[in-house]
PDB file of the backbone (N, CA, C, O) and the ligand in Angstrom, with CONECT records:
HET     ZN  A 101       1
ATOM      1  N   MET A   1      53.195  30.036  78.625  1.00  0.00           N
ATOM      2  CA  MET A   1      54.113  28.965  78.183  1.00  0.00           C
ATOM      3  C   MET A   1      55.435  29.563  77.731  1.00  0.00           C
ATOM      4  O   MET A   1      55.473  30.596  77.063  1.00  0.00           O
ATOM      5  N   ASN A   2      56.509  28.898  78.104  1.00  0.00           N
ATOM      6  CA  ASN A   2      57.791  29.354  77.589  1.00  0.00           C
ATOM      7  C   ASN A   2      58.042  28.755  76.201  1.00  0.00           C
ATOM      8  O   ASN A   2      57.219  27.992  75.694  1.00  0.00           O
ATOM      9  N   ILE A   3      59.157  29.096  75.599  1.00  0.00           N
ATOM     10  CA  ILE A   3      59.430  28.673  74.224  1.00  0.00           C
ATOM     11  C   ILE A   3      59.464  27.149  74.101  1.00  0.00           C
ATOM     12  O   ILE A   3      58.914  26.592  73.152  1.00  0.00           O
ATOM     13  N   VAL A   4      60.110  26.472  75.060  1.00  0.00           N
ATOM     14  CA  VAL A   4      60.246  25.015  74.974  1.00  0.00           C
ATOM     15  C   VAL A   4      58.872  24.350  75.060  1.00  0.00           C
ATOM     16  O   VAL A   4      58.584  23.416  74.312  1.00  0.00           O
ATOM     17  N   GLU A   5      58.019  24.835  75.980  1.00  0.00           N
ATOM     18  CA  GLU A   5      56.669  24.280  76.112  1.00  0.00           C
ATOM     19  C   GLU A   5      55.860  24.508  74.836  1.00  0.00           C
ATOM     20  O   GLU A   5      55.102  23.639  74.405  1.00  0.00           O
ATOM     21  N   ARG A   6      56.031  25.687  74.241  1.00  0.00           N
ATOM     22  CA  ARG A   6      55.292  25.988  73.010  1.00  0.00           C
ATOM     23  C   ARG A   6      55.777  25.126  71.856  1.00  0.00           C
ATOM     24  O   ARG A   6      54.983  24.666  71.035  1.00  0.00           O
ATOM     25  N   LEU A   7      57.093  24.909  71.798  1.00  0.00           N
ATOM     26  CA  LEU A   7      57.638  24.054  70.742  1.00  0.00           C
ATOM     27  C   LEU A   7      57.086  22.639  70.883  1.00  0.00           C
ATOM     28  O   LEU A   7      56.710  22.015  69.891  1.00  0.00           O
ATOM     29  N   ARG A   8      57.038  22.125  72.136  1.00  0.00           N
ATOM     30  CA  ARG A   8      56.496  20.778  72.381  1.00  0.00           C
ATOM     31  C   ARG A   8      55.028  20.703  71.963  1.00  0.00           C
ATOM     32  O   ARG A   8      54.592  19.708  71.384  1.00  0.00           O
ATOM     33  N   ALA A   9      54.273  21.757  72.258  1.00  0.00           N
ATOM     34  CA  ALA A   9      52.853  21.778  71.890  1.00  0.00           C
ATOM     35  C   ALA A   9      52.704  21.736  70.368  1.00  0.00           C
ATOM     36  O   ALA A   9      51.825  21.053  69.842  1.00  0.00           O
ATOM     37  N   HIS A  10      53.566  22.465  69.673  1.00  0.00           N
ATOM     38  CA  HIS A  10      53.510  22.454  68.206  1.00  0.00           C
ATOM     39  C   HIS A  10      53.884  21.078  67.670  1.00  0.00           C
ATOM     40  O   HIS A  10      53.268  20.586  66.724  1.00  0.00           O
ATOM     41  N   GLN A  11      54.903  20.452  68.280  1.00  0.00           N
ATOM     42  CA  GLN A  11      55.327  19.121  67.822  1.00  0.00           C
ATOM     43  C   GLN A  11      54.206  18.099  68.023  1.00  0.00           C
ATOM     44  O   GLN A  11      53.966  17.251  67.164  1.00  0.00           O
ATOM     45  N   LYS A  12      53.528  18.191  69.162  1.00  0.00           N
ATOM     46  CA  LYS A  12      52.447  17.271  69.493  1.00  0.00           C
ATOM     47  C   LYS A  12      51.316  17.382  68.472  1.00  0.00           C
ATOM     48  O   LYS A  12      50.799  16.379  67.980  1.00  0.00           O
ATOM     49  N   LYS A  13      50.943  18.635  68.164  1.00  0.00           N
ATOM     50  CA  LYS A  13      49.885  18.855  67.177  1.00  0.00           C
ATOM     51  C   LYS A  13      50.287  18.266  65.834  1.00  0.00           C
ATOM     52  O   LYS A  13      49.480  17.630  65.155  1.00  0.00           O
ATOM     53  N   ALA A  14      51.542  18.482  65.458  1.00  0.00           N
ATOM     54  CA  ALA A  14      52.012  17.989  64.168  1.00  0.00           C
ATOM     55  C   ALA A  14      51.992  16.465  64.139  1.00  0.00           C
ATOM     56  O   ALA A  14      51.582  15.864  63.146  1.00  0.00           O
ATOM     57  N   GLN A  15      52.443  15.828  65.249  1.00  0.00           N
ATOM     58  CA  GLN A  15      52.480  14.363  65.316  1.00  0.00           C
ATOM     59  C   GLN A  15      51.084  13.762  65.247  1.00  0.00           C
ATOM     60  O   GLN A  15      50.894  12.701  64.651  1.00  0.00           O
ATOM     61  N   HIS A  16      50.116  14.423  65.845  1.00  0.00           N
ATOM     62  CA  HIS A  16      48.774  13.866  65.899  1.00  0.00           C
ATOM     63  C   HIS A  16      47.886  14.360  64.758  1.00  0.00           C
ATOM     64  O   HIS A  16      46.694  14.056  64.712  1.00  0.00           O
ATOM     65  N   GLY A  17      48.469  15.110  63.857  1.00  0.00           N
ATOM     66  CA  GLY A  17      47.704  15.531  62.686  1.00  0.00           C
ATOM     67  C   GLY A  17      46.508  16.397  63.022  1.00  0.00           C
ATOM     68  O   GLY A  17      45.480  16.334  62.348  1.00  0.00           O
ATOM     69  N   ILE A  18      46.637  17.205  64.061  1.00  0.00           N
ATOM     70  CA  ILE A  18      45.531  18.082  64.446  1.00  0.00           C
ATOM     71  C   ILE A  18      45.292  19.113  63.340  1.00  0.00           C
ATOM     72  O   ILE A  18      46.227  19.587  62.694  1.00  0.00           O
ATOM     73  N   SER A  19      44.049  19.435  63.148  1.00  0.00           N
ATOM     74  CA  SER A  19      43.654  20.276  62.020  1.00  0.00           C
ATOM     75  C   SER A  19      44.459  21.571  61.968  1.00  0.00           C
ATOM     76  O   SER A  19      44.720  22.201  62.993  1.00  0.00           O
ATOM     77  N   GLY A  20      44.832  21.939  60.794  1.00  0.00           N
ATOM     78  CA  GLY A  20      45.684  23.118  60.619  1.00  0.00           C
ATOM     79  C   GLY A  20      47.116  22.707  60.318  1.00  0.00           C
ATOM     80  O   GLY A  20      47.862  23.465  59.698  1.00  0.00           O
ATOM     81  N   TYR A  21      47.503  21.516  60.750  1.00  0.00           N
ATOM     82  CA  TYR A  21      48.837  21.018  60.450  1.00  0.00           C
ATOM     83  C   TYR A  21      48.759  20.135  59.221  1.00  0.00           C
ATOM     84  O   TYR A  21      47.762  19.449  58.998  1.00  0.00           O
ATOM     85  N   GLY A  22      49.808  20.155  58.432  1.00  0.00           N
ATOM     86  CA  GLY A  22      49.792  19.396  57.188  1.00  0.00           C
ATOM     87  C   GLY A  22      49.527  20.350  56.049  1.00  0.00           C
ATOM     88  O   GLY A  22      50.446  20.742  55.331  1.00  0.00           O
ATOM     89  N   LYS A  23      48.263  20.727  55.882  1.00  0.00           N
ATOM     90  CA  LYS A  23      47.892  21.673  54.822  1.00  0.00           C
ATOM     91  C   LYS A  23      48.656  22.985  54.957  1.00  0.00           C
ATOM     92  O   LYS A  23      49.199  23.519  53.990  1.00  0.00           O
ATOM     93  N   ASN A  24      48.680  23.484  56.185  1.00  0.00           N
ATOM     94  CA  ASN A  24      49.259  24.807  56.395  1.00  0.00           C
ATOM     95  C   ASN A  24      50.534  24.753  57.235  1.00  0.00           C
ATOM     96  O   ASN A  24      50.837  25.669  58.000  1.00  0.00           O
ATOM     97  N   LEU A  25      51.275  23.648  57.070  1.00  0.00           N
ATOM     98  CA  LEU A  25      52.468  23.480  57.896  1.00  0.00           C
ATOM     99  C   LEU A  25      53.440  24.641  57.722  1.00  0.00           C
ATOM    100  O   LEU A  25      54.007  25.141  58.693  1.00  0.00           O
ATOM    101  N   TYR A  26      53.624  25.059  56.489  1.00  0.00           N
ATOM    102  CA  TYR A  26      54.561  26.148  56.222  1.00  0.00           C
ATOM    103  C   TYR A  26      54.164  27.413  56.982  1.00  0.00           C
ATOM    104  O   TYR A  26      55.004  28.089  57.576  1.00  0.00           O
ATOM    105  N   GLU A  27      52.859  27.719  56.950  1.00  0.00           N
ATOM    106  CA  GLU A  27      52.371  28.906  57.671  1.00  0.00           C
ATOM    107  C   GLU A  27      52.547  28.754  59.170  1.00  0.00           C
ATOM    108  O   GLU A  27      52.897  29.709  59.863  1.00  0.00           O
ATOM    109  N   ASN A  28      52.300  27.536  59.674  1.00  0.00           N
ATOM    110  CA  ASN A  28      52.463  27.310  61.106  1.00  0.00           C
ATOM    111  C   ASN A  28      53.912  27.487  61.545  1.00  0.00           C
ATOM    112  O   ASN A  28      54.189  28.073  62.592  1.00  0.00           O
ATOM    113  N   VAL A  29      54.819  26.977  60.740  1.00  0.00           N
ATOM    114  CA  VAL A  29      56.240  27.113  61.071  1.00  0.00           C
ATOM    115  C   VAL A  29      56.630  28.591  61.057  1.00  0.00           C
ATOM    116  O   VAL A  29      57.338  29.064  61.945  1.00  0.00           O
ATOM    117  N   ASN A  30      56.167  29.299  60.057  1.00  0.00           N
ATOM    118  CA  ASN A  30      56.471  30.730  59.984  1.00  0.00           C
ATOM    119  C   ASN A  30      55.925  31.485  61.188  1.00  0.00           C
ATOM    120  O   ASN A  30      56.579  32.365  61.747  1.00  0.00           O
ATOM    121  N   GLU A  31      54.711  31.116  61.566  1.00  0.00           N
ATOM    122  CA  GLU A  31      54.068  31.766  62.712  1.00  0.00           C
ATOM    123  C   GLU A  31      54.876  31.486  63.983  1.00  0.00           C
ATOM    124  O   GLU A  31      55.095  32.381  64.799  1.00  0.00           O
ATOM    125  N   PHE A  32      55.313  30.236  64.137  1.00  0.00           N
ATOM    126  CA  PHE A  32      56.065  29.872  65.323  1.00  0.00           C
ATOM    127  C   PHE A  32      57.415  30.592  65.359  1.00  0.00           C
ATOM    128  O   PHE A  32      57.848  31.048  66.417  1.00  0.00           O
ATOM    129  N   CYS A  33      58.076  30.693  64.205  1.00  0.00           N
ATOM    130  CA  CYS A  33      59.347  31.416  64.149  1.00  0.00           C
ATOM    131  C   CYS A  33      59.141  32.880  64.558  1.00  0.00           C
ATOM    132  O   CYS A  33      59.973  33.450  65.263  1.00  0.00           O
ATOM    133  N   ALA A  34      58.051  33.476  64.123  1.00  0.00           N
ATOM    134  CA  ALA A  34      57.761  34.865  64.492  1.00  0.00           C
ATOM    135  C   ALA A  34      57.601  34.989  66.002  1.00  0.00           C
ATOM    136  O   ALA A  34      58.043  35.968  66.603  1.00  0.00           O
ATOM    137  N   GLU A  35      56.955  33.971  66.621  1.00  0.00           N
ATOM    138  CA  GLU A  35      56.795  33.987  68.078  1.00  0.00           C
ATOM    139  C   GLU A  35      58.157  33.910  68.768  1.00  0.00           C
ATOM    140  O   GLU A  35      58.407  34.617  69.745  1.00  0.00           O
ATOM    141  N   ILE A  36      59.030  33.051  68.256  1.00  0.00           N
ATOM    142  CA  ILE A  36      60.362  32.917  68.861  1.00  0.00           C
ATOM    143  C   ILE A  36      61.118  34.236  68.749  1.00  0.00           C
ATOM    144  O   ILE A  36      61.745  34.674  69.713  1.00  0.00           O
ATOM    145  N   TYR A  37      61.063  34.869  67.585  1.00  0.00           N
ATOM    146  CA  TYR A  37      61.766  36.146  67.416  1.00  0.00           C
ATOM    147  C   TYR A  37      61.234  37.184  68.392  1.00  0.00           C
ATOM    148  O   TYR A  37      61.999  37.959  68.965  1.00  0.00           O
ATOM    149  N   ALA A  38      59.919  37.195  68.576  1.00  0.00           N
ATOM    150  CA  ALA A  38      59.317  38.164  69.496  1.00  0.00           C
ATOM    151  C   ALA A  38      59.823  37.910  70.915  1.00  0.00           C
ATOM    152  O   ALA A  38      60.168  38.850  71.632  1.00  0.00           O
ATOM    153  N   ASP A  39      59.868  36.630  71.322  1.00  0.00           N
ATOM    154  CA  ASP A  39      60.318  36.291  72.674  1.00  0.00           C
ATOM    155  C   ASP A  39      61.787  36.607  72.887  1.00  0.00           C
ATOM    156  O   ASP A  39      62.153  37.191  73.906  1.00  0.00           O
ATOM    157  N   THR A  40      62.638  36.225  71.930  1.00  0.00           N
ATOM    158  CA  THR A  40      64.065  36.460  72.113  1.00  0.00           C
ATOM    159  C   THR A  40      64.354  37.951  72.056  1.00  0.00           C
ATOM    160  O   THR A  40      65.262  38.423  72.740  1.00  0.00           O
ATOM    161  N   GLY A  41      63.603  38.707  71.254  1.00  0.00           N
ATOM    162  CA  GLY A  41      63.783  40.154  71.203  1.00  0.00           C
ATOM    163  C   GLY A  41      63.473  40.776  72.550  1.00  0.00           C
ATOM    164  O   GLY A  41      64.177  41.672  73.018  1.00  0.00           O
ATOM    165  N   LEU A  42      62.398  40.281  73.171  1.00  0.00           N
ATOM    166  CA  LEU A  42      62.007  40.774  74.483  1.00  0.00           C
ATOM    167  C   LEU A  42      63.100  40.457  75.503  1.00  0.00           C
ATOM    168  O   LEU A  42      63.462  41.309  76.315  1.00  0.00           O
ATOM    169  N   ALA A  43      63.627  39.225  75.461  1.00  0.00           N
ATOM    170  CA  ALA A  43      64.686  38.828  76.384  1.00  0.00           C
ATOM    171  C   ALA A  43      65.913  39.709  76.204  1.00  0.00           C
ATOM    172  O   ALA A  43      66.534  40.115  77.186  1.00  0.00           O
ATOM    173  N   ALA A  44      66.270  40.012  74.948  1.00  0.00           N
ATOM    174  CA  ALA A  44      67.446  40.842  74.684  1.00  0.00           C
ATOM    175  C   ALA A  44      67.257  42.239  75.285  1.00  0.00           C
ATOM    176  O   ALA A  44      68.191  42.807  75.851  1.00  0.00           O
ATOM    177  N   ASP A  45      66.038  42.790  75.158  1.00  0.00           N
ATOM    178  CA  ASP A  45      65.759  44.109  75.739  1.00  0.00           C
ATOM    179  C   ASP A  45      65.940  44.086  77.255  1.00  0.00           C
ATOM    180  O   ASP A  45      66.485  45.019  77.845  1.00  0.00           O
ATOM    181  N   ARG A  46      65.472  43.005  77.871  1.00  0.00           N
ATOM    182  CA  ARG A  46      65.562  42.909  79.327  1.00  0.00           C
ATOM    183  C   ARG A  46      67.010  42.757  79.783  1.00  0.00           C
ATOM    184  O   ARG A  46      67.400  43.302  80.816  1.00  0.00           O
ATOM    185  N   ILE A  47      67.804  42.020  79.016  1.00  0.00           N
ATOM    186  CA  ILE A  47      69.226  41.873  79.352  1.00  0.00           C
ATOM    187  C   ILE A  47      69.925  43.225  79.223  1.00  0.00           C
ATOM    188  O   ILE A  47      70.730  43.594  80.078  1.00  0.00           O
ATOM    189  N   ASP A  48      69.617  43.965  78.151  1.00  0.00           N
ATOM    190  CA  ASP A  48      70.202  45.298  77.968  1.00  0.00           C
ATOM    191  C   ASP A  48      69.877  46.205  79.152  1.00  0.00           C
ATOM    192  O   ASP A  48      70.738  46.934  79.643  1.00  0.00           O
ATOM    193  N   ALA A  49      68.628  46.152  79.604  1.00  0.00           N
ATOM    194  CA  ALA A  49      68.203  47.006  80.717  1.00  0.00           C
ATOM    195  C   ALA A  49      68.937  46.626  82.002  1.00  0.00           C
ATOM    196  O   ALA A  49      69.334  47.498  82.775  1.00  0.00           O
ATOM    197  N   LEU A  50      69.115  45.326  82.228  1.00  0.00           N
ATOM    198  CA  LEU A  50      69.833  44.870  83.416  1.00  0.00           C
ATOM    199  C   LEU A  50      71.303  45.316  83.351  1.00  0.00           C
ATOM    200  O   LEU A  50      71.863  45.790  84.340  1.00  0.00           O
ATOM    201  N   GLU A  51      71.911  45.154  82.172  1.00  0.00           N
ATOM    202  CA  GLU A  51      73.304  45.591  82.010  1.00  0.00           C
ATOM    203  C   GLU A  51      73.436  47.085  82.281  1.00  0.00           C
ATOM    204  O   GLU A  51      74.388  47.524  82.925  1.00  0.00           O
ATOM    205  N   ASP A  52      72.472  47.868  81.783  1.00  0.00           N
ATOM    206  CA  ASP A  52      72.505  49.313  82.015  1.00  0.00           C
ATOM    207  C   ASP A  52      72.533  49.620  83.509  1.00  0.00           C
ATOM    208  O   ASP A  52      73.292  50.478  83.959  1.00  0.00           O
ATOM    209  N   GLU A  53      71.692  48.908  84.282  1.00  0.00           N
ATOM    210  CA  GLU A  53      71.649  49.130  85.729  1.00  0.00           C
ATOM    211  C   GLU A  53      73.000  48.826  86.362  1.00  0.00           C
ATOM    212  O   GLU A  53      73.439  49.539  87.264  1.00  0.00           O
ATOM    213  N   LEU A  54      73.660  47.772  85.895  1.00  0.00           N
ATOM    214  CA  LEU A  54      74.970  47.397  86.436  1.00  0.00           C
ATOM    215  C   LEU A  54      76.036  48.425  86.048  1.00  0.00           C
ATOM    216  O   LEU A  54      76.910  48.746  86.853  1.00  0.00           O
ATOM    217  N   PHE A  55      75.967  48.941  84.821  1.00  0.00           N
ATOM    218  CA  PHE A  55      76.909  50.003  84.419  1.00  0.00           C
ATOM    219  C   PHE A  55      76.716  51.232  85.298  1.00  0.00           C
ATOM    220  O   PHE A  55      77.687  51.880  85.687  1.00  0.00           O
ATOM    221  N   LYS A  56      75.459  51.554  85.613  1.00  0.00           N
ATOM    222  CA  LYS A  56      75.171  52.754  86.422  1.00  0.00           C
ATOM    223  C   LYS A  56      75.831  52.693  87.791  1.00  0.00           C
ATOM    224  O   LYS A  56      76.287  53.714  88.307  1.00  0.00           O
ATOM    225  N   ILE A  57      75.887  51.495  88.388  1.00  0.00           N
ATOM    226  CA  ILE A  57      76.503  51.377  89.716  1.00  0.00           C
ATOM    227  C   ILE A  57      78.004  51.089  89.626  1.00  0.00           C
ATOM    228  O   ILE A  57      78.641  50.789  90.636  1.00  0.00           O
ATOM    229  N   GLY A  58      78.569  51.181  88.411  1.00  0.00           N
ATOM    230  CA  GLY A  58      80.020  51.052  88.264  1.00  0.00           C
ATOM    231  C   GLY A  58      80.541  49.624  88.275  1.00  0.00           C
ATOM    232  O   GLY A  58      81.714  49.383  88.558  1.00  0.00           O
ATOM    233  N   ARG A  59      79.667  48.686  87.966  1.00  0.00           N
ATOM    234  CA  ARG A  59      80.064  47.271  88.036  1.00  0.00           C
ATOM    235  C   ARG A  59      81.218  46.930  87.081  1.00  0.00           C
ATOM    236  O   ARG A  59      81.952  45.972  87.322  1.00  0.00           O
ATOM    237  N   MET A  60      81.384  47.709  86.000  1.00  0.00           N
ATOM    238  CA  MET A  60      82.469  47.398  85.058  1.00  0.00           C
ATOM    239  C   MET A  60      83.841  47.637  85.675  1.00  0.00           C
ATOM    240  O   MET A  60      84.848  47.155  85.156  1.00  0.00           O
ATOM    241  N   GLU A  61      83.886  48.388  86.794  1.00  0.00           N
ATOM    242  CA  GLU A  61      85.180  48.659  87.437  1.00  0.00           C
ATOM    243  C   GLU A  61      85.807  47.395  88.031  1.00  0.00           C
ATOM    244  O   GLU A  61      87.017  47.339  88.246  1.00  0.00           O
ATOM    245  N   ASP A  62      84.987  46.396  88.291  1.00  0.00           N
ATOM    246  CA  ASP A  62      85.533  45.110  88.745  1.00  0.00           C
ATOM    247  C   ASP A  62      85.802  44.244  87.522  1.00  0.00           C
ATOM    248  O   ASP A  62      84.894  43.615  86.980  1.00  0.00           O
ATOM    249  N   SER A  63      87.065  44.221  87.094  1.00  0.00           N
ATOM    250  CA  SER A  63      87.392  43.427  85.907  1.00  0.00           C
ATOM    251  C   SER A  63      87.545  41.958  86.303  1.00  0.00           C
ATOM    252  O   SER A  63      87.831  41.668  87.465  1.00  0.00           O
ATOM    253  N   PRO A  64      87.362  41.031  85.372  1.00  0.00           N
ATOM    254  CA  PRO A  64      87.019  41.233  83.965  1.00  0.00           C
ATOM    255  C   PRO A  64      85.612  41.808  83.773  1.00  0.00           C
ATOM    256  O   PRO A  64      84.753  41.732  84.652  1.00  0.00           O
ATOM    257  N   CYS A  65      85.418  42.382  82.592  1.00  0.00           N
ATOM    258  CA  CYS A  65      84.139  43.005  82.264  1.00  0.00           C
ATOM    259  C   CYS A  65      82.989  42.010  82.414  1.00  0.00           C
ATOM    260  O   CYS A  65      83.064  40.884  81.922  1.00  0.00           O
ATOM    261  N   PHE A  66      81.924  42.436  83.098  1.00  0.00           N
ATOM    262  CA  PHE A  66      80.781  41.543  83.332  1.00  0.00           C
ATOM    263  C   PHE A  66      79.965  41.282  82.065  1.00  0.00           C
ATOM    264  O   PHE A  66      79.164  40.348  82.029  1.00  0.00           O
ATOM    265  N   VAL A  67      80.164  42.107  81.017  1.00  0.00           N
ATOM    266  CA  VAL A  67      79.419  41.894  79.776  1.00  0.00           C
ATOM    267  C   VAL A  67      80.169  40.948  78.843  1.00  0.00           C
ATOM    268  O   VAL A  67      79.612  39.956  78.373  1.00  0.00           O
ATOM    269  N   CYS A  68      81.450  41.264  78.577  1.00  0.00           N
ATOM    270  CA  CYS A  68      82.171  40.519  77.532  1.00  0.00           C
ATOM    271  C   CYS A  68      83.349  39.713  78.059  1.00  0.00           C
ATOM    272  O   CYS A  68      83.908  38.890  77.333  1.00  0.00           O
ATOM    273  N   GLY A  69      83.736  39.940  79.321  1.00  0.00           N
ATOM    274  CA  GLY A  69      84.844  39.174  79.877  1.00  0.00           C
ATOM    275  C   GLY A  69      86.219  39.754  79.603  1.00  0.00           C
ATOM    276  O   GLY A  69      87.225  39.164  79.996  1.00  0.00           O
ATOM    277  N   TYR A  70      86.283  40.919  78.925  1.00  0.00           N
ATOM    278  CA  TYR A  70      87.586  41.505  78.610  1.00  0.00           C
ATOM    279  C   TYR A  70      88.312  41.929  79.887  1.00  0.00           C
ATOM    280  O   TYR A  70      87.703  42.445  80.824  1.00  0.00           O
ATOM    281  N   ASN A  71      89.643  41.697  79.904  1.00  0.00           N
ATOM    282  CA  ASN A  71      90.439  42.063  81.074  1.00  0.00           C
ATOM    283  C   ASN A  71      91.848  42.442  80.635  1.00  0.00           C
ATOM    284  O   ASN A  71      92.825  42.089  81.296  1.00  0.00           O
ATOM    285  N   GLY A  72      91.952  43.166  79.510  1.00  0.00           N
ATOM    286  CA  GLY A  72      93.270  43.478  78.953  1.00  0.00           C
ATOM    287  C   GLY A  72      93.605  44.949  79.037  1.00  0.00           C
ATOM    288  O   GLY A  72      92.939  45.716  79.733  1.00  0.00           O
ATOM    289  N   PRO A  73      94.667  45.343  78.305  1.00  0.00           N
ATOM    290  CA  PRO A  73      95.088  46.743  78.299  1.00  0.00           C
ATOM    291  C   PRO A  73      94.015  47.672  77.722  1.00  0.00           C
ATOM    292  O   PRO A  73      93.158  47.244  76.949  1.00  0.00           O
ATOM    293  N   ASN A  74      94.079  48.947  78.109  1.00  0.00           N
ATOM    294  CA  ASN A  74      93.122  49.966  77.644  1.00  0.00           C
ATOM    295  C   ASN A  74      91.674  49.572  77.947  1.00  0.00           C
ATOM    296  O   ASN A  74      90.769  49.762  77.134  1.00  0.00           O
ATOM    297  N   TYR A  75      91.496  49.027  79.129  1.00  0.00           N
ATOM    298  CA  TYR A  75      90.183  48.543  79.572  1.00  0.00           C
ATOM    299  C   TYR A  75      89.110  49.624  79.481  1.00  0.00           C
ATOM    300  O   TYR A  75      87.954  49.334  79.170  1.00  0.00           O
ATOM    301  N   TYR A  76      89.497  50.879  79.754  1.00  0.00           N
ATOM    302  CA  TYR A  76      88.517  51.977  79.747  1.00  0.00           C
ATOM    303  C   TYR A  76      88.476  52.746  78.433  1.00  0.00           C
ATOM    304  O   TYR A  76      87.832  53.792  78.342  1.00  0.00           O
ATOM    305  N   GLN A  77      89.172  52.223  77.402  1.00  0.00           N
ATOM    306  CA  GLN A  77      89.168  52.882  76.095  1.00  0.00           C
ATOM    307  C   GLN A  77      88.151  52.215  75.175  1.00  0.00           C
ATOM    308  O   GLN A  77      88.310  51.048  74.815  1.00  0.00           O
ATOM    309  N   PRO A  78      87.093  52.961  74.788  1.00  0.00           N
ATOM    310  CA  PRO A  78      86.090  52.366  73.904  1.00  0.00           C
ATOM    311  C   PRO A  78      86.662  51.847  72.589  1.00  0.00           C
ATOM    312  O   PRO A  78      86.105  50.920  72.002  1.00  0.00           O
ATOM    313  N   SER A  79      87.772  52.433  72.114  1.00  0.00           N
ATOM    314  CA  SER A  79      88.350  51.964  70.850  1.00  0.00           C
ATOM    315  C   SER A  79      88.934  50.554  70.993  1.00  0.00           C
ATOM    316  O   SER A  79      89.028  49.815  70.013  1.00  0.00           O
ATOM    317  N   THR A  80      89.321  50.190  72.207  1.00  0.00           N
ATOM    318  CA  THR A  80      89.849  48.849  72.467  1.00  0.00           C
ATOM    319  C   THR A  80      88.763  47.936  73.031  1.00  0.00           C
ATOM    320  O   THR A  80      88.625  46.778  72.637  1.00  0.00           O
ATOM    321  N   HIS A  81      88.004  48.493  73.958  1.00  0.00           N
ATOM    322  CA  HIS A  81      86.986  47.711  74.669  1.00  0.00           C
ATOM    323  C   HIS A  81      85.647  48.455  74.557  1.00  0.00           C
ATOM    324  O   HIS A  81      85.393  49.384  75.323  1.00  0.00           O
ATOM    325  N   PRO A  82      84.789  48.051  73.605  1.00  0.00           N
ATOM    326  CA  PRO A  82      83.548  48.783  73.313  1.00  0.00           C
ATOM    327  C   PRO A  82      82.622  48.992  74.520  1.00  0.00           C
ATOM    328  O   PRO A  82      81.900  49.988  74.563  1.00  0.00           O
ATOM    329  N   CYS A  83      82.625  48.087  75.491  1.00  0.00           N
ATOM    330  CA  CYS A  83      81.753  48.241  76.659  1.00  0.00           C
ATOM    331  C   CYS A  83      82.096  49.508  77.443  1.00  0.00           C
ATOM    332  O   CYS A  83      81.235  50.057  78.131  1.00  0.00           O
ATOM    333  N   ALA A  84      83.351  49.982  77.349  1.00  0.00           N
ATOM    334  CA  ALA A  84      83.777  51.173  78.084  1.00  0.00           C
ATOM    335  C   ALA A  84      82.916  52.387  77.712  1.00  0.00           C
ATOM    336  O   ALA A  84      82.726  53.287  78.530  1.00  0.00           O
ATOM    337  N   GLU A  85      82.406  52.409  76.497  1.00  0.00           N
ATOM    338  CA  GLU A  85      81.551  53.528  76.078  1.00  0.00           C
ATOM    339  C   GLU A  85      80.277  53.564  76.936  1.00  0.00           C
ATOM    340  O   GLU A  85      79.850  54.633  77.374  1.00  0.00           O
ATOM    341  N   ARG A  86      79.683  52.408  77.170  1.00  0.00           N
ATOM    342  CA  ARG A  86      78.486  52.351  78.023  1.00  0.00           C
ATOM    343  C   ARG A  86      78.844  52.717  79.463  1.00  0.00           C
ATOM    344  O   ARG A  86      78.076  53.395  80.145  1.00  0.00           O
ATOM    345  N   HIS A  87      79.999  52.273  79.916  1.00  0.00           N
ATOM    346  CA  HIS A  87      80.447  52.596  81.279  1.00  0.00           C
ATOM    347  C   HIS A  87      80.541  54.116  81.455  1.00  0.00           C
ATOM    348  O   HIS A  87      80.006  54.674  82.413  1.00  0.00           O
ATOM    349  N   HIS A  88      81.234  54.780  80.508  1.00  0.00           N
ATOM    350  CA  HIS A  88      81.415  56.239  80.623  1.00  0.00           C
ATOM    351  C   HIS A  88      80.079  56.976  80.508  1.00  0.00           C
ATOM    352  O   HIS A  88      79.871  58.003  81.154  1.00  0.00           O
ATOM    353  N   ALA A  89      79.184  56.447  79.686  1.00  0.00           N
ATOM    354  CA  ALA A  89      77.889  57.116  79.476  1.00  0.00           C
ATOM    355  C   ALA A  89      76.943  56.929  80.667  1.00  0.00           C
ATOM    356  O   ALA A  89      76.137  57.811  80.965  1.00  0.00           O
ATOM    357  N   LEU A  90      77.039  55.783  81.345  1.00  0.00           N
ATOM    358  CA  LEU A  90      76.014  55.430  82.337  1.00  0.00           C
ATOM    359  C   LEU A  90      76.454  55.536  83.791  1.00  0.00           C
ATOM    360  O   LEU A  90      75.613  55.712  84.672  1.00  0.00           O
ATOM    361  N   LYS A  91      77.749  55.432  84.063  1.00  0.00           N
ATOM    362  CA  LYS A  91      78.177  55.374  85.452  1.00  0.00           C
ATOM    363  C   LYS A  91      77.735  56.603  86.241  1.00  0.00           C
ATOM    364  O   LYS A  91      77.971  57.738  85.828  1.00  0.00           O
ATOM    365  N   GLY A  92      77.094  56.363  87.377  1.00  0.00           N
ATOM    366  CA  GLY A  92      76.644  57.447  88.238  1.00  0.00           C
ATOM    367  C   GLY A  92      75.298  58.011  87.869  1.00  0.00           C
ATOM    368  O   GLY A  92      74.782  58.875  88.579  1.00  0.00           O
ATOM    369  N   LYS A  93      74.707  57.551  86.777  1.00  0.00           N
ATOM    370  CA  LYS A  93      73.374  58.040  86.380  1.00  0.00           C
ATOM    371  C   LYS A  93      72.314  57.495  87.303  1.00  0.00           C
ATOM    372  O   LYS A  93      72.391  56.356  87.765  1.00  0.00           O
ATOM    373  N   ASP A  94      71.314  58.332  87.569  1.00  0.00           N
ATOM    374  CA  ASP A  94      70.155  57.935  88.385  1.00  0.00           C
ATOM    375  C   ASP A  94      70.567  57.518  89.791  1.00  0.00           C
ATOM    376  O   ASP A  94      69.860  56.733  90.424  1.00  0.00           O
ATOM    377  N   GLN A  95      71.687  58.021  90.295  1.00  0.00           N
ATOM    378  CA  GLN A  95      72.105  57.612  91.657  1.00  0.00           C
ATOM    379  C   GLN A  95      71.601  58.623  92.660  1.00  0.00           C
ATOM    380  O   GLN A  95      71.838  58.476  93.859  1.00  0.00           O
TER     381      GLN A  95
HETATM  382 ZN    ZN A 101      83.237  44.421  78.012  1.00  0.00          ZN2+
END
């Protein structure tokens, strides 16, 4: 189940007063929030990995930047454009 399906399942249980809801609503909400954090953390890791692959093949050379959209002066200077640091570190790796 994805997050939306799980949220709907939790709402349904709460609406129908299924056992565990009501008495322990606070615990259930906390548990569900922990699940969301785990899922979004996983998604963030996967996005980072995908971005790394794109940096490796030099995708940042086609401006605007595919990560942040920057397209201004000092494009390759990390002090101006932080993504440039990943570009310099990763470009050409594993090729
Ligand atoms: Zn950028």
